[in-house]
N, C-alpha and C positions, 0 to 999 in steps of 0.2 A: 500513279500515285506519287513518287517520287519526285515526277517531274512538277504536278502540281505544287507539292510541298517548295519546293525550290521558287517556282516562280512567283508563288504569292507569301514570300518570306515576311515580308514589308509590312504586308496587310496582318498577315498573323501575328506577328510580333508588335503591332500596334496596337492589335486587336486586345491582345494579353495585358499589355502595359495599360490599357485605357481600363479594362476590366479590374486590373490590381489596383490603380488608383483609385477608382471607385468603392471598391472593396475597402482599402484602407481609411479613405475616408467618409463612406455613409455605411458600411458593412457595421451588422450587430456582432458583439463578438458573446461567445457561448459563456454561458455559467456552469458554477461549480456546485454539486449536488454535496450539500454539508451534513448529511444526516446518514448514521449508521444505514439507515434503509436500504442505502444506496449500492449496497454491499450484495442486498439478497433480493433476488425475486421474490414476488407481491406472495406468492402461496407456497415460501419456503418455511418449514415447520418451525425452524428456529425463528423466525420473525415472525409469526403468527403468535407463537408462545407468547415473546417480548412485548407484542402488542397488546395481547389481552391482560397481562401484567399491567401494563402501563395503565389500561381503561380499569382496572379494578383497584390498583394503587396509585395510581401518577405514576409519571415516568420517573428515572431515576438517575434524571440529568444534573447530578451534584455535582459545584465545584467547591473547593475546601482554599478558604486563606490563611495561611497560615503564617505567624509571626511570633519572635520570643519576646516576652516581657519579664524582668527582674521581678518587677513591682505587681504583677497581675493580680494576684488577689489583694488586692489592697482597693480603697475606693477609688481611686486615681486609675487604676488598671481598670474596673470595673468601667470606667467611663470612655475609658479608650475604646475597650471591646464595643461599649453600644455608639460610640463614634463613626467607626470601620464599618457595623452593622448599616447603620443610618445611611453612609456612603455609598453603600452597594443595595439599597433596596428597591424594590419596583419601581419609587418614584423617582428616583434617579437612572436606572438603566431599566428601560422597558424590555428586554429580555429575559430580566429576574422576574420569578414567581412567589419567593418566601424564601426569609432568612433567618436562621436561627443561630441563635449566640448564647456563649457562659453565661452573661450576666443576666437574660433574660428567661434561663430555664430557672422550673422549679424546683426546692427542694423536695424531691419526691419522699425522701425519707420521712420527712415532717408531714405530707400529706396521711404517710402511712396512720405514724404515731395519733393523729388527730383522727381518721377514720376507726381506728383501734379504739379512741377513748369514745368518741359518738356512739359505738354500737353499744356500750355499757349504757346509756340512758333509756331510758322509757321510749316505746315506739312514739309517742307523740312527740316529745321533745326532739326525739331524735330526726324526725321528718321535719319538724320545723325548722332546727340548725339545717339542714341538709338543702331545706328549699329554700331559705336563704343564703346559704353559700355557693348555691349554681345561678342566683340573681345576682349576688356579688362577683363572681368570675367575670359573665359576659364582658363586664365594663373594666375589667381590672388591668391596671397599668405592670407590665411586667418588667418595667425600669425602676419600677418604685417599689414594690410590692414588698414587704417582710419576708415572704413564703421563698419567693427568687434569691440566686445566688449572690446577685446583685445587693439585695435588700439584707441579707445574712452577713453580706461581706461589709458594708457599711454600719452595723450593730454590733458589731463582735469585737472584743477584745482580743488580746495578742494570743492567748489561750485558745479561745472562740477560733479564730482564724486557721490555728495549726489542725483544731479538729477538724472544721470544714475542709481543709486542704486534705486530708486523709480521705475523708467521705467520698472528695472526687474524684480523687485521684485511684483510688480502690473503689469506684461505682462502673459496673460493666458498660453503662449507657455512656457517661461522659468518659471515660479514660480512652485513650485513640481515636474520638472523633473530635470532643472538645476541650479538651486538657489531655496533657501527656501527664508519664509516671510524677515529676519532680513539681508539676503544678507552675511551669514557667513558660510554657508554650501552649499557646489555646488556636482552636480552628474557627472562624466564621463560615459556617455553612447558610452555602449559597443554592437553593433548586432553581433551575431554569427552565423558561416554558418550553412547549413543546418547538424540536426544529424548525417545523414546517411557520412557524409564529413568529420568528428571528433570524436575525444573521449571526449563527453562533462564532463565527470570527472576530466582527464588529462587539459583540457581548463580552466575548473572553479580553478583548483587547482594553474596554470600559472596565472591566472590573482588576484588570492589570496595572490600567492607569490609577483607579481611587485607592488601590493597595500601594503602590507607588507613592502616592502623595502621601497616603497617611503615615509609610514607614521615615519619609525624609523631613514631615514636620515633628514626628516625635525621637527623631535620630536612631530611631530603630535599624537594624539589618531589613534589607530589602525582605517585605513578604514574599513567601512563595505561594502562588496560586494552581493547583491541581485539580485532577479531576479528570475521570473518562471524558469528557466534554471539551477540557482543553487539550487533550492527546487529536483530538477529531481534529479540532480549530487550526492546533499548529501545523496538521500535516497538510488541511487544503488550503491554508494559507500559504505553506510554502510551496504548495503545486501551482497555486494561479501565480504567485510570484516566479516561480521557477520557468513555466508556460514561456511566458515573456521573454523573459531574460535570457534563457537558454536559446528557444528561436536565432534571437538576436545572436548569439556566439556564437553557434553552430553555424548559419549563415558565414559568418563572417570568417570562419576557421576554412571553411568547407571552398569558399571564394577564392581565399589564401592560398590552399592546397594545390586549387586546380588552375591558378593564375600561376605560380611557381612552377607546376608540371609543363602546362602546354602555353605559357607565355604570351595568354588572351584573353583580356578585358571581356571579350563578347564570349567565351566561352565560360568563364567565371559567372557571368551573367545567368548562362543556360540553367543550370542547378538552384539560385538562389531565386531567380522569377519564379522557376515550375514550383519549388518546394513551397515559398510562400504565395504565392496564388492559390495551392491547394488547399493548403493550413485555411488559408480565409476565405476562400470559396464551402469549405466544411465548417468552416464556422459558422456563415450564412445559412448553409441547409440544418446544421442540430438547431441552430436560435429560430428559424421558422416555426420547426417543429418540435420547440420547445422542449428540444432533449437538451437534460443538462450532462456536464463528462461527472463520472464517478472518480475514483484514485487514480486511474491511467491515464490523466489527462497530461500528470506532468511530463511523461516521456514520448508521449505522444508527438507534439509540436516537433522536438529535436528531431525524433523521429523519422517524419514526414517530408521534413527537409533531406537526411539523408537519404531518402527512397529516391531519390533522382539522382542520387551518385552514380551506382553502376552503368545504368544508358548514358548517360552525359559524359563519364570517362573514357567510355567502349566508343564512341562516337566521333569523340574528339582524338584519340588515341589514332583510329582507324582514316580520320580527314588528313591528320599528318601525315599520317605513312602514306598514303595515297598522293598526298603533294608532293610527296621525293621522288614518286613515278610519275607523275603527269603533271607538265605543267599548266595546262588548260584548269582550275579553279572548279570549273563546272564540274566536268569529266572526273575530278577527285570528288567529290559532291557526291553524282551519281552513285559513284562506284563505294565511298563510306557506308551510303544509306541501304544500297541495296546489299551490302555484305554484314551490316549490323540489324536490320529492322527486323528478321525472321527469332535473330536470338532474344532480341530485345521483345518483341514479342511473347516467345514462352517463355521469358523470364517472367516478365507482367502475370499472366495469366498461372504460372505454378505460385511467384510470390503470394497472387490474392488465394490461389487455393490453400498454401500453407496457412497464413493467418486466419482466412476464413474458419480454418480448423477449430480453430479459440471458442467459435462460437458454440462447439459443443458442452463450454466449460459451464458448471452449475453455479459459476461468480461470477454475478452481473456485471462487475467493471473488467472483468475476464473479456467477458461475452463482448462488451460496448467495445472494447480494444482489439481484439479481433476484427470485427465488421468494418470498424473505422477503417484500419490499418490496409484491409483486404481491398476495400475501395480505394483508398489514396494510392494503391500500389498500380492498380490499372491509368488510373487517371495521370500519375506523376509519370508514368511510361511514355503516355500518349504527347502527354504537355510537351515532355523533353524532346519527343520526335517533331514536334510542330516547330517547336523554339530553334532547334538544331542548323536549320539553314540559315537562319540568320550570323550564326556565330562560322558558318563555314564560308558565306558570301556575302559580309556586312558592309552595310551603306559608307562606314568609314572606317578604314585598317587602326583599330587599335590591338595592334599583336607585333609581335616577333616572328613572323612567318617562317619556315622551314624553307631551307633553298633546296630547288629541284636538282635530284643527283644525290643529292646529301645521303647520312648513312644514320642512325638514331642510334648513340651509345646505348642507351637502356636495352632494344633488341640485340645488339649487340653480346651485351650480358647475358640475355635470356637464352642467346644462341649458344656461349659458353656454358651456361647451367646447363639447359637440355642436353647439352652433350655430356656432360659427366653424371647425367643423371640415363642417358643413355648407355653408356660405359658399364654402369655397375648398379645395375636398378633393383638384384636382389636384396644386395647388402644398402641400400636404401631402404627398401619395405620392412630388413628386419629392422635395423636401428629406428626407424618409423615407430614399428609396433613395441619394439622393447621399451621406448621411452614412455609410448602412449599407456598401454597397457596397465605397466603398474599404476601409474596417474590416475587411467581410469575408476581402478578399483575403490578410489577414494569414495565414490560414489555411494558404496555402502555405508559410509561413515557421515553423510548427510542427512539435517536435523532440520526442523523449522523453526522459525523465530516466533513466538505468539508474545512476547514482551514488546509491547509497543514504544514503550520507553526509548529500546535500543536502536529504534526505525530513527531517533534522531542523533544529529552530530553528538559528541559528549560536552562542547562546548555550549550547547543552546540554553537557553533559561529554563525549557520544559523540563531536560533531564536533570539541571543541577537544583530544580525546586523538588522534584521528587527522590533524588537523593537524601534533600534533608528532611524532607517532610517524613518520608517510610524511616528515616533513622531515628526519629523522635515521637510519632505518633503509629507507627506500624505501618502496614499494609494499605495503600488508597483503593487499590484495585477491587471492583464491588460485583460479587453475584447474587441472586435472589433465588431461594428456594420456596416454590409454592405450596402449600399443603391444606388439605380439608381439614375444619376445626368443629365446623357447624355455627350455625346462627347464636348460641348463647356460649359466654363463657365461665367455665367454674374452675374448681381448685385442679378436676382432673385432666383437664384441656391444657392449663398451665404446667401440671407435674409432664405431660409428655410434651409440651413443646420447650420445658426446661432438660429435661433429657436427651432429645436430639438437639438441643446446643452443645450440653457436652458431648455429646457421639462424635459433634461434627469438630469441636474443638480439639479433640484428642485424637484425630486423625492424623497421623504422622506419614508425609511423602516426602519426604526432603529432611531438611534441617529443623529442629525445631521451633527456632524461630520464625519460621516461614509458613507456622501452621495457622490455619484460619482463626477468624476474631468473630463470633457470631454473634448478633442479637436480635431478639425475637419481641412478640407481645409482652413474653414473659419478662422479659427486662425492663420493659415500661412499666408494667402492673406490679411486679415483685420480685425485683432485684435479689433482695434479703432471703427470702422464702419465709418471709414473715407470714406474711396471710397464709399460704398452701399449710404453714404448720396452725392453723386453726382448725377446730371441728370443720367437718362436712358444710354445714348447715352456715354455719358463722361466716366461715372462708367466701362461699359463694353470695350469700348477702353483701358482704362488704367490697368484695370483686364488683358486684353490680353497682355498687355506689361508686367506687371508686369510676368504673366505665362510667356512669350519668354525670359526675364531677366533670371528668374529661371532656367529654363530648361538648358541654358549657361553657367549657375556657378557651381562650385562644389557642392552645395546645392541640384543639382537636383534630389539626392536620396531620400533628404526628401517630396520633393515634390510628385515623384511616391509613397513613402507612405502612400499619405492620396487619392491619384485620379490617376486613369488608364484612360486614354484617349482611349486608344482601344475599352475596355469594356464599358465605360461610367459609371463607378462606383464610391462610393468614401470611403473611410473610417473613422468612426469615432472613435480615442482610448478614451475607458471609463476605466479609473483610480480610484480603490477601496482600500479598505482596505483589505488584505486576511484574518485579525483576526474578520471578520465579521461572526454572525452564518451563519449555512448552511440557513437557511428558509428564514434571511435576505437576500441575495446573489440571490435567487432563485427567489425571489420577485422583486427585483433588475432587474433581467435579463428580467421576464417576462414585467414588466413595460416600459422598455427601447425600447425594440421589439412593444410593442403595441405604443406608442409615434409615433414610426419613421413610423407604417404603416400608420398611418392618413396622413401626407403630401407627403410619397413617393411610398404607395402602396404596395401588400404582398407580391412584390420580394426584401425581407429584411432577412437579414440573421444574425445571432449574433455568434459568435466564439470566438478564441483568446483560449492560453494556459489555461491562469484560469478558462477561462470556461471549458474545456475540464477536466480539474482536479478537478472541480465541478462535472461534468455530470459522471467522473467516478464513483467515490463514490457514487452517487446516484444510478446507474444502481447497482452498489455490493450490496446496502440494496434494492433495488427494487427486485432482483434476490433470495435473499438468502432465501425467504420463498419461492419461485417456487423449489429451488435446496432440500432445508428443506424437503418439501414435497415430491418430487422426492426418497429421499434419506432414508427416512422413511417407503414410500410404498415399495418398493426394499428391505428392511430390513425385514419387518413384512412378505413380502412374503416369503424369505429366510426361516424365524425364522418357519415359519408355513409347509413348505415342510422338515425341520427339525427335528422338534419337531410334528410332523404328525398330526398337528391340530392349528385350529387358537387361540384356548381359551389360550392356554401356550405360544403362540405370542404373543397376545396382551398385557398378563402377565409378560412375558419378556421383552416387548417395554416401561413398566413402570417403574422401576426405573431410566433408561436413559432418558426419556422424562422429568422426573421430575426433574432429576437433569440438564438438558437442560433449564427448567424453573426456575429454583432455580438462576442457573447465569446469564442468561437472565433477571432475573427478579432484580438480585442484582445489576449488571449493570445499570438498569434504574434508581435505587434508590441511587445508588452511583453518577448518572452523569457521568457515563462514555459511552461516544460517539462509535456507531459502527463506523467503518471505515473498510480500504480493509483488516486489519487482523482480528480484533475482529468480523465482519460478518460472519466470518467463525468457529468462535465456536460452533454452535451449530452442525454442522455438521461434525466437528472434532472428538468432543466430542462422538457424536454420533456413529460415526467409532469405536473408542475407546474404548466407555463402554460397546457396545455390545458385544463384546468378552468374558469378564468373565461372561456376563449374560447366554451364550451358555454354557459356561463350568458347570454352575454351574445345568444349568436346564438337560443338557445331562447325566451327570452323576446322577442326581435324578430320570431319567427317565429309566438309568440301574439298578439301587439300587430298585425301585418299581417293578422292574418286577419280584423280587422272595423274596423281604421284605413288612414288614407292612409298613404303612406309616411313623411312627416314627421314626421306625429304617432307614427308606429311607433317613428320611429328615437329622437326625444327620451323619450317615456313609457317606452321600453324601458334608456335608460340614465341615466335619471333615478331607477331602482330600482336596476340592476345595477351602474350605475358605482359607489357608493358601498361594494357590497359587494366589488368586486374590488379597491376599493383597500384597505378593509380586510385580504380575505386577502393581497394581495402584500406588505402592510407587515408582516403577522405573520409571513410564510414567509420575508421579508426578516431581519425579527429573529431569528429561530426559527433560521437557518442563521448569523446572526451569531454565535451562541454558539458553533459550531466556530472562532472565532478564538482561542479561550482555548487550543488543542489545541497540546500539545508535536509532535506530529508535524506538520509542515510541511505536506505533500499536504491533510490535512483543513480545516486553516485557509486554504490556497487555493482547495478546492472549497468553502466556504461562502461565502467571496469572491464567486467565479464565479459561483456558485447565484443571488447575492442581485443580483447585474448584469445576470444572466439575466431574473430574476424583475420586476427593474423593467423591462428592456427591451420583456418580455413584454406589461406592462401598459400601457405607452405604446402599444403596437403595438392592444391590443383597445380602449382607451380612444381612441387618433387615428386610427392606421393603418385597423383594422375600419370604425369606420364611414362614413369617406372612400372608402374601397374601395365599402362599400353604397351611397353615394350616388352615385358614379362609374355602378356597374352600373346603379343606377334612370334616372340621366340616358340613359344611352345607351339603353335600352330603349324609353324616354319618344321617343327621336329616331329610332330604328326604327319605332316602333309607327305612327304617321302614315302612313309611306312603305309599311308593310303593308296599312295600311286602303285605302290609293288606290288602289295596285296591284288588291285584291280587288275595289274598287267600279269599276274600269275593266274587270275582266272582266265 
């Protein structure tokens, strides 16, 4: 096989280069799934509950366009609100379903006044008036009608405006949603279509563009654009941009590191070409089967490039070392390939199993991440083996070759390091454990991040917008509580809903200002409690009349968002601050459901985008330890088979496990929370670090077959040590490309994997030989005792 690879090197390189060129020019690019659905399996109970609520009440894809206007409650201020609402309606932006704005909202308190007045009329006159009212409401102009907020502002004097301001800023349906407590900040609420019906990234970009033009025209501070769809859109936009940019940066950095270390353009091209080809081929396959990438797509690109480095690094170092002892490059190439192909094979299979263990996760992006990375690990190793002969025996020499008979200063440095380790193995083991174990204890302090705002860098627009809006309007996070109320609404139903509103609003799991704000059908129909205060028969009749009038008006969709008559279910909208800690959110969710089940029974459910986003992170954290366990078990099994015994296999796992524990503990002590990306640090670091361990121990076993222990240890690390250094440096530098990401989890992920890689490198070069030395000395001490016992017998 090695002879075939060497002889067919030109054909192999030309074929890969041709296919790479075709993929670059004609290949299909993978698309990204922009829906929250991509985080969950189709049969996930949380997703099923969300989809059912969406079918019953409509999606909760709300975006808030918020701006400050000191003259909001003036005719000119109403004109500006109307202008922004018109600029973002469905005729201008296809992804928009409906727009609600302050100017077009009815004065709900005046409607109650009219209803109470009509109820005093004789039945005939009341029915006639109501019939005329319903006919008039069908074609009412909400921008000019006197019953709307805009109509009231235009017709009121100074005293009337002040009274209107008080009404609006104290009304539970208006305050915190359409207007702030001072009456100078307003929000235009945009409801988007289903995510499958439009491109969320494009829609959010169009909303921002319209809002920015509006703010610039009127010399206002740039309007804030917030809401769960904005968080998702910005996350996926960052992923798509990062994927391409990080691939380029990663390839350049890895190429530079390889070129600096081995001084060969050909060897720099091997990992770049292999990684690029594997990624583009992966994209082509995903595109062919119509598979969209989920949130895992960002680090995948850079990581696939990095996957090629361990094999390429060790092949390059082995070949250069062989060239120092062999004048004939053909002989050196055969020796290098013969020495390294077995470790590369075991590394590829073990890495694929380690990453493949992620498919046991319940979270779809994690399963996708593991499946793609496991497959690409095998392909990357195979491609590096196929391409490496061209770097060993190139058609054109583009390198500074090593001199025959020379020595490597890196190998000399490794020999000196191994000598020190050999002399003081016990002290080294003690020092390592003294340093690592206290830091690893920080794992008990790990917390998960459910605040999606913190997933973005502090200087990004979405973060600044959220802070500004939540300081003025309160929480923008939205969850939905679905309760059964029946197919008719009367005073008793409203009283139950109001009581539940008060009970949820009274929940205190953190600071008072983080408590939930709740609105329901009771808020829409009877915010002041005036109708509920009527006698039962009158109250029920008045409520039925009001429901009939609203159903005939342009605000009918508002009613449908809170009550579905066909199913007999009502929806309570629970507003909360997205910036709350995860345990506080979870406690709030559980407490809200408990409060609802008292009056409404067990058929109560909680859903909503904010809830699902929190649930996603919780699921990742819950399953990370399961996936890590299966990764460890799979890798340990492969190590046992490859090293022909469990002792060396367990020993091989120690440097990597300590490095992972070190990183996770460091995250705990530094307060770095686990999120959708950093939760993968353990599994990814495990898969990357064990490669170097394989190379070290397999080379040691090979040397040990014909040499004493000391010589075997020194000779094996003189060969594999430089490869470990180059591989680890390239991996760390490759992941450093993630620091450029706007998505904070990817930047942190790159940093933590880099630290874990550095830690496992020290473990492989220092701790592992120390443990081997201690094991050999222990066997040497036990051997004479065993021999003396046998001789006495």
